[in-house]
C-alpha positions in Angstrom: 0.0 0.0 0.0 1.5 3.3 -1.1 1.5 6.2 1.3 -0.7 9.1 0.2 1.3 12.3 -0.5 -1.8 14.5 0.0 -3.2 15.5 3.4 -4.8 12.4 5.0 -8.5 12.6 5.5 -9.7 12.6 9.0 -13.0 11.4 10.4 -14.2 10.6 13.8 -16.0 7.6 15.2 -17.9 7.0 18.4 -17.2 3.4 19.4 -19.1 1.6 22.1 -17.5 1.7 25.5 -16.6 -2.0 25.1 -14.7 -1.3 21.8 -13.0 1.7 23.3 -11.9 -0.5 26.2 -10.5 -3.1 23.8 -8.6 -0.3 21.9 -7.2 1.0 25.2 -6.0 -2.6 26.0 -4.3 -2.7 22.6 -2.7 0.7 23.2 -1.3 -0.7 26.5 -0.1 -3.9 24.8 1.7 -1.8 22.1 3.2 0.7 24.6 6.7 -0.2 23.3 5.6 0.9 19.8 4.0 4.1 21.1 0.8 3.2 19.1 -2.2 5.4 19.4 -5.9 4.3 19.1 -5.9 5.9 15.6 -2.9 4.0 14.5 -4.3 0.7 15.8 -7.7 1.3 14.1 -5.8 2.1 10.9 -3.8 -1.2 11.2 -7.0 -3.2 11.7 -8.6 -1.5 8.7 -5.5 -2.1 6.6 -5.6 -5.8 7.5 -9.3 -6.0 6.7 -8.9 -4.4 3.3 -5.8 -6.5 2.5 -7.9 -9.7 2.6 -9.2 -11.4 -0.5 -12.7 -11.7 0.9 -15.8 -10.2 -0.5 -15.6 -7.1 1.7 -19.1 -5.9 0.7 -20.7 -9.1 1.8 -18.6 -9.4 4.9 -19.3 -5.8 5.9 -23.0 -6.2 5.4 -23.0 -9.3 7.6 -21.0 -7.5 10.3 -23.4 -4.6 10.3 -26.4 -6.9 10.7 -24.7 -8.8 13.6 -23.8 -5.5 15.3 -27.3 -4.1 15.0 -28.7 -7.4 16.3 -26.3 -7.3 19.3 -27.4 -3.7 20.1 -31.0 -4.7 20.2 -30.4 -7.5 22.7 
């Protein structure tokens, strides 16, 4: 993946407290790297987009599961 030479777009998310806690755990686990939440989220997204899976189908399934979990 080639680094963008233009200004990187920024956008915010509001994760659930549980997701924020998991991210904080990962920040602590990566303290030797000095990784931030944003860098960890970017690494996770990079890994997701680097797969050969049908991302549209997978994403749709994940959204349905997330919404179902929120209703319970």
